[in-house]
ROVEX-849371 format. One record per residue (C-alpha): x, y, z; residue in three letters. Coordinates in steps of 0.25 Angstrom, whole numbers, plus 5000, padded with zeros to 4 digits. Example, Ala and Ser with C-alpha at 12.3 -4.5 7.8 and 13.67 -1.06 7.14 Angstrom:
BEGIN
504949825031ALA;505549965029SER;
***
This chain:
BEGIN
513048484956MET;513548584967GLN;515048594970GLU;515648654982LEU;517148664986HIS;517648655000ASP;516248635004ALA;515848615019PRO;515348465021LEU;514848485036ALA;513548545032PRO;513248425023LEU;513348335036THR;512448315048THR;513648325057PHE;513948455051ARG;515448415051LEU;516548405042GLY;517448495033GLY;517248535018PRO;517348455005ALA;518348494994THR;517148484985ARG;515648464988LEU;514748424976LEU;513248414978THR;512548314969ALA;511048324966THR;510848214956THR;511448064955ASP;512148104942ALA;512848214950GLU;513248124961VAL;513848024952VAL;514548124944ALA;515248184957ALA;515648044962VAL;516248014948ARG;516948144948GLU;517548124961ALA;517947974958ASP;518548014945ALA;519448124951SER;519748044964GLY;519148144973THR;518648094986PRO;517148094987LEU;516248114999LEU;514748084996VAL;513748165005ILE;512248145007GLY;511548195019GLY;512848205027GLY;512248135039SER;513248025040ASN;514548095037LEU;515648135046VAL;516648225038ILE;517948265043GLY;518348405047ASP;519248415035LYS;518148385026GLY;518248305013PHE;519348325003ASP;518548284990GLY;517148294984THR;515948284993ALA;514748244985LEU;513448284992ARG;512248204986ILE;511048284985ALA;510148204975THR;508648204977LYS;507648094973GLY;506548024980PHE;505747924972THR;504647844978LEU;503947734970SER;503047654978GLY;503947594989THR;505247624981SER;506047744985LEU;507247804978GLU;508047914985LEU;509147994979ALA;510447994988ALA;510248134991GLY;508848124997GLU;508648165011VAL;508448035018TRP;507448075029THR;506648155019ASP;506548025010ALA;506047945022VAL;504948045025ALA;504448035011ARG;504347885011THR;503547895024VAL;502647995018GLU;502447895006ALA;502047795016GLY;503247705014LEU;503947625025ALA;505447575026GLY;506247705029ILE;505347785039GLU;506247755051CYS;507447815044LEU;506847945045ALA;507648065050GLY;508948005045ILE;509848115040PRO;510548105026GLY;510248065012SER;509647945006ALA;510947904999GLY;511647885012ALA;510547785018THR;511047665011PRO;512547695014ILE;512347685029GLN;511047595028ASN;510347705036VAL;509547645047GLY;508747685059ALA;507547645068TYR;507447505062GLY;507647545047GLN;508847535037GLU;508847585023VAL;509347455019SER;508047385021SER;507347475011THR;508447515001ILE;508247434988THR;509347494980GLU;510447604980VAL;510947674968VAL;512347724969ALA;513547764961TYR;514647664962ASP;515947734962ARG;516747604959HIS;515947564946THR;515647714943ARG;514147684940GLU;512847704947THR;512347574953VAL;511047524960THR;511347434972LEU;510147344977PRO;510047334992ASN;510747204993ALA;512047264987GLU;512047374997CYS;512547285009SER;511747355019PHE;511947325034SER;511847405047TYR;512247555043ARG;513047495031HIS;513047475017SER;513847445004ARG;513847595002PHE;514547615016LYS;515447505014ALA;515947555000GLU;515847705003PRO;516747754991ASP;515947664981ARG;514447704980PHE;513747844980VAL;512247824983VAL;511347894973LEU;509947834976ARG;509347734986VAL;508047654983ARG;507147594994PHE;505947504995ALA;504947555005LEU;503747495010GLU;502247525008GLU;501647505022ALA;500447595022GLY;501147705028GLY;501747615039LEU;503147605043SER;504047485042ALA;503947395054PRO;504647475065LEU;506047405068ALA;506647495078TYR;506147485093PRO;506347635096GLU;505447675084THR;504347575088ALA;504447615103ARG;504347765099ALA;503047735090MET;502447645101GLY;502347515092VAL;503047385092GLU;504347365084GLN;503947305071GLY;502647385069GLU;502347475058ARG;501947625061VAL;501647735051ALA;502847765044ALA;502747915046SER;502647885061ALA;503847805061ALA;504647905053ARG;504148015063GLU;504547925075THR;505947905069VAL;506148055067LEU;505848085081LYS;506747975087LEU;507848025078ARG;507648165082ALA;507648125096GLY;509048075094LYS;509548185086GLY;509548105073MET;508648195065VAL;509448315059LEU;509148455065GLU;510048565062PRO;509948635076ASP;510148505084ASP;511548465085HIS;511248325089ASP;510848305074THR;512248355069TRP;512648215068SER;512648095059ALA;511548025067GLY;512147895073SER;513647905073PHE;513947765076PHE;513247635070THR;512747535080ASN;513847425082PRO;513547285077ILE;514347185085LEU;514647035083ASP;514346935094GLU;515746945101ALA;515747095100ALA;514347105106PHE;514647015118GLN;515847095121ASP;515047225120PHE;514047165129LEU;515147135139ALA;515647275139ARG;514147325141VAL;513947245153HIS;515347275159GLU;515147425157ARG;513647445159LEU;513247325167GLY;512747185164PRO;511247225163ASP;511547325151VAL;511147265138THR;511547355125PRO;510747365113PRO;510947245104ALA;510247205091PHE;510547085082PRO;511347135069ALA;511446995062GLY;512546895061ASP;512646885076GLY;512947035078ARG;512247135087THR;512047285085LYS;512147375097THR;511847525099SER;512947625096ALA;512147735104ALA;512047635116TRP;513547615116LEU;513847765115ILE;512947795126ASP;513447685135ARG;514847715133ALA;514647855139GLY;514347945126PHE;512947995130THR;512048095122LYS;512748225121GLY;514148165124TYR;515248255121GLY;515748395124SER;516248445111GLY;515548485098PRO;515348345094ALA;514448265104ARG;513548145105ILE;512048185102SER;511248225114THR;510148145108LYS;510848015103HIS;512147955107THR;512347895093LEU;512448035087ALA;513748115087LEU;513448265085THR;514048395081ASN;513648495091ARG;513948615081GLY;515348635081GLU;515948495080ALA;517048455070THR;517148315064THR;518348285073GLU;517448325085ASP;516448225080LEU;517448115078LEU;518048135091ALA;516748105098LEU;516447985089ALA;517847925093ARG;517547945107GLU;516247875107VAL;516847765099VAL;517947745108ALA;517047755120GLY;516047655115VAL;517147555112HIS;517847575125ALA;516547545132ALA;515947435124PHE;516947385114GLY;516147425102VAL;516647515091THR;515647615086LEU;515647645071VAL;515247775065ASN;514047785056GLU;514347915048PRO;515347915037VAL;516647985040THR;517348075030VAL;518848105032GLY;518748065046VAL;518547935054SER;518347895069LEU;
***
């Protein structure tokens, strides 16, 4: 297991921001991951687990403790059953399942980060979420000090949330298991209108899984959501805010504010979210509150391709990023009475 001291963490994140860690360990096996976690817990040392770094905002002062980078490898496909080691590159794993003719995660192509992070955030995009295909998550339980296997029903998945996110200091994901679909090389039914439109088919139809994957990659690239080292629009964490879910009273108040600000004929995006709640679009809110593509004059700005991405233009600090995020949150709340919630995990800082 590689060990470095006073190690820069910024290069391990897609934001390319944050100060150093007191110590950085890189684990390449499950046993090394467990050993590092047990050592930190036994000594009372603060622990930061890093996968692909695509969902992290690390403070400029860094992390006073042990940062553990999970770099484990393992891709096992047996029929329609898939097992991924936590350190596997997610978008590469998606490509391999599509090559094998399997459906279920093809519309999650291009999402940066590692496989182990996907159940934590219940990663989703373009009509698919990993919770619909995950069967089990193997994790080290820091409370019981043993490796456990949690079936889907015990993961408490919901929109961009899970048991792992709710108990961030308890579980360290080691492996993720999926049940995919053999559909003769076709995709799962297209659940997202934008994807269906881009492919010239009706929502709910199946297309070639490879074509669905390529379409999603093009859509994501057009929004700066596919990592490209020379494109500062991709120096981000993708969507910085989750789409708000409002109860009936909050949604009616929101509608009233929309009509007052934008006119009685304006209808905001609205999608049923269960239990009488409604999900609306964070990107729409940000844009209509006046924070358009490219907004900002400093080193941290809104992406020129998508209003939901906050970006490092090359010389930003974490404080620059947080100042922009706070400005957006305050502006959206002032305009529409809705409080945006950040999607990335913050380390040593907060909005």
